[in-house]
N, C-alpha and C positions, 0 to 999 in steps of 0.2 A: 863355953859360956861367952867368951869374948867375941867369938864369931857371930853369935846371935845378937849381941848388943850392937855389933858393927852394922849388921844388915837391918836392924829394926827401923832406923829412920827412913831407909829406902823403901821398906815395906809399907810404912805409914804414908809416905809420899805417893806410892803407887796406888794404894787404896783410895786416897783422897782424890787423885787425878781421875781414876776410873769413875768415882762417884760424881765428880764435877762434869765429866763428859756425858754420863748417863742423863743427868738432869738437864744439861744443855741440849741434848739431842731430843728431849721430849718437847713436842710442840702441841698446842691446842688442836682439836679436830678441825678438819676442813668443813666449811659450810657447803651444803649441797642444795641443788634446785629440786623441783618437783619430779625431775627425771632421774634423780640420784647422781647427777654429775656435779663436780666440784665448781663452785663459783670462782671466777678468775678475774684478775685485775683488768680494767678497761673494757670488759664485755658488758653489753646492755642487758639488764634484767628488769622485769616488772616485780614490784612488791605487792603481793596480793593477800587479801584476808583469808584466813583459814575458815572462820565461822561464816557461813553463808547467810544471805538475806540481810546483811548489815553494811551494804556499800561495796564498792569495787576497789580498784587500785588507787595509786597516789598520783597527785598532780599538783600544779602550782596555781595560786590564786592571789588576788589582792582583796584585802578586807575593807569594806566600806564602798563609797562611790568612786573612789580614785581608780585609775587604770594602773599606774605605776607608783611605787615599786611593787613587784610581786612579793608580798611579805608573809605568805602562809604556805605551809605544806598541808594539803588537805586530801581527804579521801573522796573519791567519786561517789555520787549518790546511788548509782545503779550498779548492781553486781556484774553486769555484762561489760561494763567499762573497765578496761585494764589500766587506764591512766597513762602516764608517761614513763618511758624506760629510764633507768638510772644506772650509773656505774659506781663501783666501790673501789676506793684506793687506800690500801693500808699504809702505815707509817713508812715501811720500806716497800715501795712499789715493785722493786726488782724481784720480790718473792714470788709474784705471779698468781698466788692463790689467796683466797679470803678465808681466814680462820676464826673460829668462835672466840669471843671475849678478847679481841684485839682491837686497838684503836684504828679507825678508818674514816675517811671522808666519803660522804654520800652526795652524788651530783646528778641532777637531772640531765639527760642527754637530749636537750631540746633548746632551740633558740628562743630568745625572749625579745620583745620589742622594747623592753625596759633596759636601760644601761646598768646592768648588774650581773653578778655571777648567779648561777643556778645551784650553787652548793649549799647544802644544809648548814645551819648553825643554830645554836640555842639563843633565843632572844632574852632580853632583860625581863625581870619580873613584871607582869602586867597587873597593876593594882586594881584595875576595874574588874577583872575576872578572877584575880587571885591565881593566875596560871603562868607557867613558863612555857611559852609556845616554841615550836620548831619553825624557824623562818628561813629565808634565803639571803645570800650575799656573803657567804663565808669565803675564806681564802684557802686554797689547796696547799697541802704540804706544810713545811716549816714547823714541825711539831715543837711546842713550847708554850710559854706563858701567854704570848701574844695571840696564839691561835686556839686557846683552850676551849673556846665555845664551838669549835668546828669539828670535834672528834666524837664519833659515836661507836657503838659496838653491836654485834649480833650475838645473841646467846641462845642456847638450846632451851626450849620451853615445851615440856611434855615431848611429843614426837615432832614438834614443829619448832618455830623460832620466835623470838621477840627482839625488839630493838630497845636500846637503852642509852642513856647518857651517863657515862662514868669514866671520863678520860684519865689516862695515866701517863700522858706525854709530858707532864710537869710534876717533878717529885715534891716540890715544896708548895704547890698550889692547893688551896682548899676548894674542893669541888662538890657539887651535888651528885649523888648517885641514885638515879631513879629510872624506872621503866618509862617507855614512851607508850602512851595510849591515845584514845580519842576523846576530845572535848567538843561538845556541840555548842556552837555560838551562832545564834540567829539562823539556825538551820544548816550551818556549815560545819562539816565534820573535820575539825582541825587536829593536827598532831600536837600533843603537849605532854609534859612530864605527868605521870599518873601512877596511882597505886594499882591500877588495873591494866596489865599489859595488853597491847594490841598483838594478837597472835597472827603471825605472818608466814608466808611461804614465798619462794622465789621461782620465777619462770623466765627462761631465756627469751629475750625479745627477738 
């Protein structure tokens, strides 16, 4: 009986350690492209709509008559237009792969005549339209309170994927958690937070 009592704490410790290692080893599934290959950090991809006949890929645009800044992430009008390629960078870029439901930066792999970054960020609430739009000018990396608007996620949606804004890079920050959909403003198909997800797929550029 004394021997059993002696080894009991070690048995509990061993079980606890194994449980911790098992949960730590579990990672979200990798995101895959239309060819079934894993999305990787720093590689260019097109974000394309799954539903046909409702526009093409994604690109940058400026709203109104001004040329700069580029202040909108928009969908091409025509299905044959793939838009501009993008890269995905997770919180820890050394991981090398993009996983579902994990924080990441999304950046257009294109030069701009405007002095700004081409990284996505969530804009402030637009009182005129009642929308939270996806815009450009975010800062890459440095996860935390100061960059809370720059982090997005990819999640499985039926057999395909959707994009959403629900950052977890700041434990004490209050954030909005909503899908990203399409809001049509003066004929322009803008990305914005929505109750109707924009179903997407990924194609290597």
